[in-house]
C-alpha positions in Angstrom: -125.0 -38.5 159.3 -123.7 -40.7 162.1 -120.2 -42.0 161.6 -119.9 -45.8 161.6 -117.1 -48.0 162.9 -115.3 -50.3 160.5 -113.6 -53.4 161.9 -111.0 -55.2 159.8 -109.6 -58.6 161.0 -107.3 -61.0 159.3 -104.0 -62.8 159.3 -100.6 -61.2 159.4 -99.5 -59.3 156.2 -102.8 -59.7 154.4 -103.3 -56.0 153.7 -105.4 -55.1 156.7 -103.5 -51.9 157.5 -103.3 -50.8 153.9 -107.1 -51.1 153.5 -107.8 -49.5 156.8 -105.6 -46.5 156.0 -107.2 -46.1 152.6 -110.7 -46.2 154.0 -109.9 -43.8 156.9 -108.3 -41.3 154.6 -111.2 -41.4 152.1 -113.9 -41.1 154.7 -112.1 -38.7 157.0 -112.2 -41.3 159.8 -109.6 -42.1 162.5 -107.3 -45.0 161.8 -106.3 -47.2 164.7 -103.6 -49.9 164.3 -104.4 -52.4 167.1 -101.5 -54.6 166.1 -99.1 -51.7 166.7 -100.3 -51.6 170.3 -99.3 -55.2 170.9 -96.0 -54.6 169.2 -95.4 -51.7 171.6 -96.0 -53.9 174.5 -93.5 -56.4 173.0 -91.0 -53.7 172.5 -91.3 -52.6 176.1 -90.9 -56.1 177.3 -87.7 -56.6 175.2 -86.2 -53.3 176.3 -87.0 -53.9 179.9 -85.2 -57.3 180.0 -88.5 -59.2 180.4 -87.7 -61.5 177.5 -84.9 -63.9 178.0 -83.9 -66.8 175.7 -87.3 -66.5 174.0 -89.3 -66.7 177.2 -91.4 -64.0 178.7 -91.1 -62.9 182.4 -94.9 -62.8 182.8 -94.9 -61.5 186.5 -92.5 -58.8 185.4 -94.7 -57.7 182.5 -97.9 -57.7 184.6 -96.1 -55.5 187.1 -95.5 -52.7 184.6 -98.6 -53.2 182.4 -100.7 -50.7 184.3 -98.1 -47.9 183.7 -97.8 -48.4 180.0 -99.1 -45.4 177.9 -99.7 -46.3 174.3 -101.3 -44.0 171.8 -101.2 -42.5 168.3 -100.2 -39.1 167.0 -100.4 -37.8 163.4 -97.0 -37.0 161.9 -97.3 -34.2 159.4 -93.9 -35.0 157.9 -94.8 -38.6 156.9 -98.5 -37.8 156.7 -99.7 -40.7 158.8 -100.3 -41.8 162.4 -97.4 -43.0 164.4 -97.3 -45.2 167.5 -96.1 -43.7 170.8 -95.0 -45.6 173.9 -94.5 -43.8 177.2 -94.0 -40.4 175.5 -91.7 -41.5 172.6 -92.3 -42.3 168.9 -91.6 -46.0 168.4 -93.2 -46.4 165.0 -90.0 -47.5 163.3 -88.8 -49.7 166.1 -91.9 -51.9 166.3 -92.0 -52.8 162.6 -88.8 -54.9 162.5 -88.5 -58.7 162.5 -87.1 -58.7 166.1 -90.4 -57.4 167.5 -92.4 -59.6 165.1 -90.7 -62.6 166.6 -91.6 -61.6 170.1 -95.1 -60.1 169.8 -96.6 -63.5 170.1 -95.2 -63.8 173.6 -97.3 -60.9 174.8 -100.4 -61.0 172.5 -102.0 -64.2 174.1 -101.7 -62.8 177.7 -105.3 -62.2 178.9 -104.2 -59.2 181.0 -102.5 -57.6 178.1 -105.5 -58.1 175.8 -107.9 -56.8 178.5 -105.9 -53.6 178.8 -105.6 -53.0 175.1 -109.2 -53.9 174.3 -110.3 -51.4 176.9 -108.2 -48.7 175.3 -109.5 -49.7 171.8 -113.1 -49.6 172.9 -112.6 -46.1 174.3 -111.0 -44.9 171.0 -114.1 -46.0 169.0 -116.8 -44.9 171.4 -117.9 -42.0 169.3 -117.7 -43.8 166.0 -115.8 -42.8 162.9 -113.0 -45.2 163.5 -111.4 -47.8 161.2 -109.5 -50.4 163.3 -107.6 -53.4 162.1 -106.4 -56.4 164.1 -107.3 -60.0 165.0 -110.3 -59.6 167.3 -111.8 -56.2 166.3 -115.1 -57.5 164.8 -115.5 -60.2 167.4 -114.3 -58.6 170.7 -113.5 -54.9 170.4 -116.3 -53.7 168.1 -118.8 -56.6 168.0 -121.5 -54.1 167.0 -119.4 -52.4 164.3 -121.6 -51.4 161.3 -119.1 -52.8 158.8 -116.8 -55.8 159.3 -114.2 -57.2 157.0 -112.2 -60.5 157.3 -109.1 -60.4 155.2 -107.3 -63.5 153.8 -104.5 -64.3 151.4 -102.3 -67.3 150.7 -99.4 -67.8 153.1 -96.9 -67.5 150.3 -98.4 -64.3 149.0 -98.3 -62.8 152.5 -94.8 -63.9 153.1 -93.6 -62.3 149.8 -95.3 -59.0 150.7 -93.7 -59.0 154.1 -90.3 -59.9 152.7 -90.5 -57.0 150.2 -91.6 -54.6 152.9 -88.7 -55.5 155.2 -86.0 -55.6 152.5 -87.4 -52.3 151.1 -86.6 -50.8 154.5 -83.0 -52.1 154.3 -83.4 -55.1 156.7 -81.2 -58.1 156.1 -83.8 -61.0 156.1 -84.4 -64.0 153.9 -87.7 -65.2 152.5 -87.6 -68.6 154.3 -87.3 -66.9 157.7 -90.2 -64.5 156.9 -92.4 -67.4 155.7 -91.8 -69.3 158.9 -92.6 -66.3 161.0 -95.9 -65.8 159.1 -96.8 -69.5 159.6 -95.9 -69.3 163.4 -98.0 -66.1 163.8 -100.9 -67.7 162.0 -100.8 -70.7 164.4 -100.5 -68.4 167.5 -103.3 -66.1 166.3 -105.8 -68.9 165.7 -105.0 -71.2 168.6 -104.5 -68.9 171.5 -107.1 -69.2 174.3 -107.7 -65.4 174.7 -109.6 -63.8 171.8 -108.3 -66.0 168.9 -108.5 -64.8 165.3 -111.8 -65.9 163.8 -114.3 -64.6 161.3 -117.3 -62.7 162.8 -120.6 -64.2 161.5 -121.5 -60.9 159.8 -118.1 -60.1 158.4 -117.5 -59.7 154.7 -114.6 -61.9 153.6 -112.1 -60.6 151.1 -109.4 -62.9 149.7 -106.9 -60.5 148.2 -104.3 -63.0 147.0 -104.9 -61.8 143.5 -106.2 -58.3 144.1 -104.3 -55.0 143.9 -104.5 -52.6 146.7 -106.8 -50.4 144.6 -109.1 -53.2 143.6 -109.3 -54.2 147.3 -110.1 -50.7 148.3 -112.8 -50.2 145.7 -114.5 -53.5 146.7 -114.5 -52.6 150.4 -115.6 -49.0 149.8 -118.6 -50.3 147.9 -119.7 -52.3 151.0 -119.0 -49.3 153.3 -121.0 -46.9 151.1 -124.0 -49.3 151.2 -123.8 -49.6 155.0 -123.6 -45.8 155.5 -126.6 -45.4 153.1 -128.6 -48.0 154.9 -127.9 -46.2 158.2 -128.9 -42.9 156.8 -132.2 -44.3 155.7 -133.0 -46.2 158.9 
């Protein structure tokens, strides 16, 4: 049976990655976190001194963009994929608030998006990929057999993000996290290059009041039907 591609788009902290990992594990598919790729670019910009006083040195970033090597490796110890940047594991480094504050500096850059979309398309060329992000169903995999569009209220998403960060020992307050979520929503939906929008054929899931397991079972039902239809075609 041909392996399909599953595209999951949605706002920040709306459960995209959780669902994508669950589906990939259940189906034996490859999980690709597209957001981690943009976070890796942001981390490199920060570490290279290309972000000063909240502003991006765009010519400097474009000068090194071609040499960036971003990929994923499965870590047996933690039993999940980790993000690698230029030969080193940066999974932990890209998940903090500092990178979250700066990722919107690099994500709207057309050249950055073009490079990462090209990498993402190549990763999904053979099918059997679950990828989450902002433009997966509209730009990266417009022909994906299954597309989901995830939503949840701003307050619910901020609370989830706050608990995630404090659970890792980060010293943050809820108000700061909420403002970051709102800013990222605005940046994601208003940027000129590949803004976040729902694909016409995407299945919308509002998980404000759903548990992770309820969300998974709902999505899995849609995937099972799509795979069944493909098999019969």
